[in-house]
C-alpha positions in Angstrom: 86.2 29.6 -28.7 86.2 27.6 -31.9 88.1 28.9 -34.9 88.9 27.1 -38.2 91.9 24.8 -37.9 93.7 26.6 -40.8 93.6 29.8 -38.8 95.7 28.5 -35.9 99.5 29.2 -35.9 101.9 26.3 -36.5 103.1 26.5 -32.9 99.6 25.6 -31.6 99.6 22.6 -29.2 97.7 19.5 -30.4 96.4 16.3 -28.9 95.7 13.3 -31.1 93.2 10.6 -30.2 93.1 7.5 -32.3 90.1 5.2 -32.3 90.4 1.4 -32.2 87.8 1.3 -35.0 86.7 3.4 -37.9 83.8 5.7 -37.2 80.8 5.7 -39.6 80.0 8.9 -41.5 77.0 9.4 -39.3 79.1 9.1 -36.1 81.7 11.5 -37.6 79.0 14.1 -38.2 77.8 13.7 -34.5 81.4 13.9 -33.2 82.0 17.0 -35.3 78.9 18.7 -33.8 79.9 17.7 -30.3 83.5 18.9 -30.8 82.4 22.3 -32.0 80.1 22.7 -29.0 82.8 21.6 -26.6 85.5 23.9 -28.1 83.1 26.9 -28.3 82.9 26.8 -24.5 86.4 25.4 -23.6 88.3 27.7 -21.3 91.3 28.0 -18.9 90.8 29.9 -15.7 87.7 31.6 -17.2 89.4 32.7 -20.4 88.2 31.1 -23.6 90.7 29.0 -25.5 91.2 29.6 -29.2 90.8 26.1 -30.3 89.9 23.9 -33.2 89.9 20.3 -34.4 90.5 18.0 -37.3 88.9 14.6 -38.0 91.1 12.4 -40.2 90.4 9.0 -41.8 87.2 8.5 -39.8 89.6 7.4 -37.0 91.6 10.3 -35.6 90.4 13.2 -33.5 92.9 16.1 -33.3 92.3 18.9 -30.9 94.4 22.1 -31.2 94.9 25.2 -29.0 96.6 28.5 -29.8 98.7 28.8 -26.7 99.9 32.3 -27.7 96.4 33.5 -26.8 95.8 31.4 -23.7 97.6 28.3 -22.6 95.6 25.2 -21.8 96.0 24.4 -18.1 95.5 21.4 -16.0 91.8 21.9 -15.5 91.2 22.7 -19.1 93.2 19.6 -20.2 91.2 17.5 -17.7 88.0 18.9 -19.3 89.1 17.8 -22.8 90.0 14.3 -21.5 86.6 14.1 -19.9 85.1 15.1 -23.2 87.1 12.4 -25.0 86.0 9.8 -22.4 82.4 10.8 -23.0 82.9 10.0 -26.7 84.5 6.7 -25.8 81.4 5.8 -23.8 78.9 7.1 -26.4 80.5 5.2 -29.3 82.0 2.2 -27.4 85.5 2.9 -28.7 89.0 3.3 -27.2 90.5 6.7 -27.8 93.0 7.0 -24.9 95.0 3.8 -25.1 98.5 4.8 -26.2 99.7 1.2 -26.3 98.3 0.8 -29.9 99.7 1.6 -33.3 97.8 2.8 -36.3 99.4 2.4 -39.7 98.6 2.2 -43.4 98.4 -1.3 -44.9 97.9 -0.4 -48.6 94.8 1.8 -48.8 93.5 0.3 -45.5 94.3 1.8 -42.1 95.2 -0.9 -39.6 95.1 -0.6 -35.8 97.1 -3.1 -33.7 98.4 -3.4 -30.2 102.0 -2.5 -29.7 102.9 -6.1 -29.1 101.2 -7.2 -32.4 103.0 -4.4 -34.3 106.3 -5.5 -32.8 105.6 -9.1 -33.9 104.6 -8.0 -37.3 107.9 -6.0 -37.7 109.8 -9.1 -36.6 107.9 -11.2 -39.2 108.5 -8.5 -41.8 104.7 -8.0 -42.3 105.4 -4.3 -41.7 108.7 -2.6 -42.6 110.6 0.6 -41.9 108.8 2.0 -45.0 105.4 1.3 -43.6 103.5 4.6 -43.2 102.6 5.0 -39.5 100.8 7.7 -37.6 103.1 9.3 -35.0 100.6 10.5 -32.4 103.4 11.9 -30.2 103.7 15.1 -32.2 102.9 18.2 -30.1 102.3 21.1 -32.5 100.5 21.7 -35.8 103.9 22.2 -37.4 105.1 18.8 -36.2 101.7 17.3 -37.2 102.2 18.6 -40.8 105.8 17.4 -41.0 105.9 14.2 -38.9 102.5 12.7 -38.2 102.1 10.5 -41.3 105.6 9.1 -41.9 107.5 6.0 -42.7 108.1 4.0 -39.5 111.9 4.6 -39.9 111.3 8.3 -39.3 109.3 8.0 -36.0 109.5 6.4 -32.6 108.3 3.1 -34.4 111.8 2.8 -35.8 113.0 0.9 -32.7 111.1 -2.2 -33.9 113.2 -2.5 -37.1 
């Protein structure tokens, strides 16, 4: 069942999907509607999951589950991945490729392959102070503390 994101405890499990392009405002409204419908009926072994989402920067989809109520299981996680794949097809975007890096370039949000990001670090086009999005965070607490951080404070630090 869908609940407001702010109502979830900080220990809630999250999954972050980054798009290889910015969504339009109209696309974001459609995605929000589709997400609410999906989460309203999302369940694990017949028990509804207390879940929510965030949409950030017209580029990120964050899905969260309160695992204190009911844990997401293999089948429910598969259902969420299937939902994300349906969004990929509908909007012709890539949301599941983890070999890409998204970072702030001034006010702009850039999306590059890992190889390009590594090259940019070598050329000093990005630095350890570049704000990156650490999509490996697992909980709302980690998301709040460590998602949008200087590269030096995330797994990206290995490139500097």
